[in-house]
C-alpha positions in Angstrom: 6.9 1.8 -6.1 6.4 3.8 -2.9 8.5 4.4 0.2 6.8 5.4 3.4 8.5 7.2 6.3 7.4 8.9 9.6 6.3 12.5 9.8 6.7 14.8 12.8 6.1 18.5 13.4 6.5 21.4 15.8 3.1 23.1 16.4 2.9 26.7 17.5 -0.7 27.4 18.7 -2.4 30.8 18.3 -3.1 30.9 22.0 -0.2 29.0 23.8 -1.0 27.2 27.0 2.1 28.3 29.1 1.3 25.6 31.7 1.5 22.8 29.2 4.6 20.9 30.0 5.0 19.9 26.3 5.0 23.5 25.0 8.2 25.4 24.4 8.2 29.0 23.3 10.9 28.3 20.7 10.2 24.8 19.7 6.4 24.7 20.1 4.5 21.4 20.8 5.9 18.2 19.3 3.4 16.3 17.1 3.7 12.8 15.5 1.9 11.2 12.6 -1.2 10.5 14.6 -1.5 14.1 15.7 -1.0 15.3 12.2 -4.0 13.5 10.8 -6.2 16.5 11.7 -3.9 18.7 9.5 -3.6 16.3 6.6 -5.1 18.5 4.0 -3.0 21.5 5.0 0.2 19.5 5.0 -0.6 17.9 1.6 -1.4 21.3 0.0 1.9 22.7 1.4 4.0 19.9 0.0 2.4 20.1 -3.4 2.9 23.8 -3.5 6.5 23.5 -2.5 7.6 20.8 -4.9 5.8 22.6 -7.8 8.8 24.9 -8.0 11.1 22.0 -9.2 8.5 19.6 -10.7 8.8 17.5 -7.5 11.5 15.2 -8.7 14.3 14.7 -6.2 16.3 12.6 -8.6 17.3 15.7 -10.5 19.8 16.3 -7.7 21.2 12.8 -7.9 24.5 13.0 -9.7 25.9 9.5 -9.4 26.4 7.6 -12.7 25.3 4.2 -11.4 22.6 1.5 -11.7 20.2 3.6 -9.5 20.5 6.5 -11.8 19.8 4.2 -14.8 16.7 2.5 -13.2 15.0 5.4 -11.4 13.0 7.8 -13.6 11.7 10.0 -10.8 11.2 10.2 -7.0 8.5 12.6 -5.9 7.7 13.3 -2.2 4.1 13.7 -0.8 2.1 12.7 2.2 -0.4 9.9 2.6 -2.6 8.5 5.4 -1.2 5.0 6.3 -3.2 3.3 9.0 -4.0 5.8 11.7 -1.2 8.3 10.9 0.0 10.8 8.4 3.2 9.6 6.7 5.8 10.9 4.3 5.4 9.1 0.9 8.0 8.9 -1.9 6.6 7.8 -5.2 9.3 6.2 -7.3 8.9 5.6 -11.0 11.2 2.8 -12.2 12.4 1.5 -15.6 13.1 -1.9 -13.9 13.0 -3.2 -10.3 15.7 -2.2 -7.8 17.9 -4.7 -6.1 18.2 -4.7 -2.3 21.5 -2.8 -2.3 20.1 -0.3 -4.9 17.1 0.3 -2.6 19.6 1.0 0.2 21.5 3.5 -2.0 18.3 5.3 -3.0 17.0 5.4 0.6 20.3 6.8 1.8 20.1 9.5 -0.9 16.5 10.4 0.0 17.4 10.5 3.7 20.0 13.1 2.8 17.4 15.1 0.8 15.0 15.0 3.7 17.5 16.0 6.3 19.9 18.4 4.5 18.3 19.1 1.1 14.6 19.6 0.2 13.3 18.6 3.5 15.5 21.0 5.4 14.0 23.9 3.4 10.4 22.5 3.7 10.4 22.3 7.5 11.3 26.0 7.6 8.2 27.0 5.7 5.3 27.8 8.1 2.1 25.9 7.4 -0.9 28.0 8.6 -3.8 26.0 10.1 -6.9 27.2 11.9 -5.5 27.0 15.4 -1.8 27.8 14.8 1.3 27.1 12.7 3.1 23.9 11.8 6.7 23.2 10.9 6.7 19.6 9.4 9.7 17.3 9.4 10.2 14.6 6.8 13.3 13.5 8.6 14.0 12.7 12.3 17.3 12.2 14.1 15.8 9.2 15.9 13.6 6.5 14.4 13.8 7.6 10.7 13.2 4.7 8.4 11.9 4.3 4.8 9.6 1.3 4.3 9.1 0.1 0.7 5.7 -0.8 -0.6 4.7 -2.0 -4.1 1.1 -1.3 -3.5 -0.6 1.8 -2.2 -1.7 1.5 1.4 -5.5 2.2 1.4 -6.9 5.1 3.4 -9.1 3.9 6.3 -12.7 3.6 5.6 -15.7 4.7 7.6 -15.5 1.7 10.0 -11.9 2.4 10.9 -10.9 2.7 14.6 -11.5 6.1 16.3 -8.6 8.5 15.7 -6.8 9.8 18.8 -7.1 13.4 19.9 -5.7 15.1 23.0 -7.9 17.4 25.1 -5.5 18.3 27.9 -3.4 21.3 27.1 -5.5 22.3 24.0 -8.0 25.1 23.4 -11.0 24.3 25.6 -13.5 26.1 23.5 -16.1 23.6 22.5 -16.3 24.8 18.9 -12.5 24.6 18.6 -12.6 21.0 20.0 -15.4 20.1 17.7 -13.5 21.5 14.7 -10.3 19.6 15.5 -12.3 16.3 15.9 -14.2 17.0 12.7 -11.0 17.5 10.7 -9.5 14.4 12.2 -12.5 12.3 11.3 -12.5 13.7 7.7 -8.8 13.0 7.4 -9.5 9.4 8.5 -12.1 8.9 5.8 -15.1 9.3 8.1 -16.8 12.5 6.8 -20.2 11.0 7.6 -19.2 10.5 11.2 -17.9 14.1 11.4 -21.3 15.4 10.3 -23.2 13.1 12.7 -21.0 14.2 15.5 -21.4 17.9 14.8 -25.2 17.6 14.6 -25.3 15.8 18.0 -23.0 18.3 19.6 -25.0 21.3 18.4 -28.2 19.9 19.8 -26.9 19.0 23.3 -27.4 21.3 26.3 -24.2 21.2 28.2 -20.4 21.5 27.7 -19.7 18.1 29.4 -22.3 16.3 27.3 -20.7 17.8 24.2 -17.3 16.6 25.3 -18.7 13.1 25.9 -20.3 13.0 22.5 -17.0 14.1 20.8 -15.2 11.4 22.7 -17.5 8.8 21.2 -16.2 9.6 17.8 -12.5 10.3 18.5 -10.5 8.7 21.3 -9.8 11.3 24.0 -8.9 11.2 27.7 -12.7 11.0 28.3 -13.3 8.0 26.0 -14.3 4.8 27.9 -11.6 2.2 27.9 -12.5 -1.0 26.1 -13.3 -4.0 28.2 -12.8 -7.7 27.4 -15.9 -9.6 26.6 -16.3 -12.9 28.4 -17.9 -15.9 26.8 -20.7 -16.9 29.1 -21.7 -19.9 27.0 -25.2 -20.8 26.0 -27.9 -19.5 28.3 -30.4 -22.2 29.3 
C-alpha cells in the first residue's frame, strides 16, 4: 500500500535574479511538485541516501502498542512522479489491511515524522543541482494531505502532456534553458522527446527560434494557447 503527499521546496539559484518578485535572499524561490519534476533524479537520490542511515523504516520510531503497530511491518518514504508532478510516497508493508481509523492514526503519525521528525531533518540537507540548491519539504503547513493508493500510479509515457517550465525570472542562457527542459522531459518519461528537442535547438540559427522550439516540448510563457476545435460538419 502507498500513500502519496505533496512536495514543495525552496530553491536557491547559483545566480539569483534580484528583480524576481518570488525570490527571497533567505527563503529562495518557492517550488511545487510540478517545478520539482526537473530535479526528480536529484531528489530521489537524496532521499535514498538519507534513509539509508536508518534502513528507511519510519515505523521503528512508532512506540504505541496498538493495532497499527501489529499490522504495519514497515513504512518507507520516497518520491515518485504522479501525473505531472513529483510527490512524496510512503510505501507501507502490511500484515493485514488497515481499517479507516487505523489509516488515520498512521497518517497522523507520518505527518508528525514529516514535520517534526525525519522530514524536518531532511529539509535541512542541501540538495545540489546544476543550477542551484534545493531544500525539499515533505510536509507543508497548508494543504498537506496523504492520499492512499493500493496500486502504483504509473509514470507518464511519451505521449503525456507537455510539462510546465517557467522562463521569466530564470537563467536566460539558452543552454541552461535547454538543460532544464531536457531534465524535465526525461523526468516525465519523454527521453526521446528531450533528444529530439536538443537536436533541433542545436541546429537552429537564432535565440528566439531556439526558445520557440523548446516551448513546443515544454509548456512555457511562449507556448501557444490551445484553441477549441469546431465541428464544421461534412464538407460537400
